LOVOPA-463993 format. One record per residue: residue in three letters; x, y, z of N, C-alpha, C, O, CB in turn. Coordinates in steps of 0.02 Angstrom, whole numbers, plus 50000, padded with zeros to 5 digits. Glycine has a CB too. Layout:
BEGIN
ALAXYZXYZXYZXYZXYZ
...
This chain:
BEGIN
MET500434993650017499905000349997500465005649998501035005250021499175002650060
THR500075011449962500625017449959500195022649999499585022550007500875020549871
LEU500725028150026500355033650064499685034850038499165033150065500725040150062
PHE499755037949981499135040949950498565034649942497985036449935499355044649871
ASP498675028749943498145023649978497835023550023497245021650028498275019449992
PHE498195025650063498135023450138497575030550146497005030550170499045023150196
ILE497925035750122497585042850131496885042450113496475046550136497915048650086
ASP496715037550071496015037850029495565032450068494975031450052496115035449938
LEU495835029650114495515024350157495145029150195495255035050207496005019050202
SER494445023350218493945026350282494265025150349494525019650352493165022350286
PHE494315028350394494385028850471494475020550475495025018250491493625032850520
ASP493915016250460493795008050492494355005350438494795001750462492805003450483
GLN494375006150392495075002350333495585004650354495934999650365495145004150245
LYS495935010050371496485013250408496585010050475497175008750488496355020650417
LEU496155008550518496265004750580496384997550557496854994750587495645005250629
ASP496014993350502496124987750485496864986450462497184981450479495664986450442
ALA497184992750409497784991950376498374992050438498904989050439497854998050318
MET498084996750487498624996950543498774989450581499124989750631498345002450601
LEU498594984250565498734978050586499314975850561499674971850591498264974050573
CYS499454978850494500074976650465500614979750488501194977650480500084977250398
GLY500454985550523501144991850526501324988550593501004984350624500945002550531
ASN502004991850611502454990450658502474996050716502715001650707503094989450625
LEU502174993550781502345000950824503225000350839503644995950849501805001350919
ILE503185008050832504075009750846504285013550907504795013250942504415014750786
ALA503635017750910503775022050964503145024150988502615024450957504205027550947
ASN503325026251068502785030451099502905036751142503455037951167502425026251138
ARG502385040451149502605046551177501935049451230501365047351221502835051951110
ALA502035053051268501425056651300501115062151265501505066251241501595059351363
HIS500555063051258500125069851256499715069851304499505065551342499725071251198
LYS499595078451291498915079851346498215076451348497815076951395498685086851339
ASN498085072151278497395067251278497505062251290497015058551294497015066251226
GLY498185059251301498325052551305498765050351286499265052451315498005049351288
ILE498895046151239499565041151217499615043451138499125043851101499415031051229
CYS500315044751119500315044451046500695038551032501155036751069500605050651012
GLN500535035950986500855028150951501285032450885501145038050864500035020850911
LEU501725028950867502075028050812502115023450771502485019250796502495028650820
TYR501865021050700501985016050666502295016050611502425021050578501565013650659
ILE502465009350593502985011150503502515006750473502505001250499504065007650485
LEU502105007450425501835004850365502085004250306502285009450280501415007150353
ASP502124998950275502414999950217502765006250178502585008450124502004998050188
GLY503355008850221503655012050223503565021950230503925026550212503865008750183
PHE502965021650262502795027650278502485027150356502305021450374502325030450223
PHE502415031850396502495033550459501565033950455501215033850404503075041150479
VAL501335034450532500665033450545500645034150614500875030050654500385027150521
GLU500295040950631500345041250719499505041250737499095044150701500815050250756
ILE499375038550781498905035850817498805039950891499245038650933499095028550824
LEU498425043450906498165046250963497755042250996497325039350963497855051750953
TYR497805040951080497425035151092497315040051159497715044051184497805026251091
ASN496605038551182496345041051242496345034751280495875030751276495635044851236
SER497005033651327496685028251377496345027951406496165022351423496835026251409
ARG496075033151428495495033451481494945032151452494565029151489495385039751517
ASP494715033251390494015032351365494165025351327493695021451320493705039251313
PHE494755023851305494915017251252494565018651184494115015451157494585009451282
LYS494995025551157494555026851109495105030751075495465034751105493845030351128
ILE495155029151005495595032450954495375039150937494815040350915495625028550892
LEU495915044450949495565051550950495885052150874495415055150848495835058351020
LYS496195051650840496735052950781496975047950748497025043450790497305055950802
LEU497115046550712497505043250653497565044850595497105044950554497365038250641
GLN498305046650583498525051750518499315048550505499765046350540498535061950543
PRO499225049350456499825048350410500415053950426500135059250442499555049050331
LEU501075054550426501435059250424501755061850382502205058450358501695058950452
LEU501675066850363501955068850300502585073250289502935073750239501475071750269
LEU502665076750357503175080050364503845077050397503635073950445502955084950394
ASP504365076650395504955074050431504985076850490505175073650538505555075050399
ALA504765084450496504635086750558504215083450613504295084150674504395091950547
ALA503805080050584503275077250634503585070250672503255067150714502515075250588
LEU504315067950649504505063150676504935066850752505025063950806504925058650617
ASP505115072750738505565076450796505375072850867505855070350896505375085550802
PRO504895072450889504715070950959504795063450958504585061551012503955073650983
TYR504985058550925505105051650932505835050650908506035044850910504575047350890
LEU506175054450890507005052750865507215049150914507355043250900507575059150854
ASP507295051450988507615048151025507295041351033507595038251077507715051551080
GLN507025039451020506715031651026506785027450965506845021350967505925031551041
ILE506765031150909506855026650853507645022450841508195025150845506685031250791
SER507565018350831508245016050801508255011950717507735009350695508535010350863
LEU508695011850690508655010250618508155003850614507635003750581509435008750585
ASP508404998850650508184993750677507544992550651507354988750606508204994150743
ASP507144997850699506424997750700506304998850633505764996250617506085002850747
LEU506555001350591506425006350518506354998750483505794997550460507235013250481
PHE506764994450477506954989350423506604982550439506804977150417507764988150420
VAL505944983750490505784977450522505254975150462504944980050441505464978150608
ARG505074969050431504574967350392504304963450421503794960850398504674965550337
């Protein structure tokens, strides 16, 4: 799947696609927990409200700067997991 294919999916289809992704980092957020996944060569961030057990946001990261909060947690080995 390409990034553009992912963008065109419905929210539920994106959730299904994430089953093939690999979790590579977490970070605290004022509304819960952000998780960074790699999926078919692109990154997807999920904002999860752990109190209400809800996904608040699921979005591909289009800019390298969006990875900045995760850089201290990501190793090159994480990026090449298949």
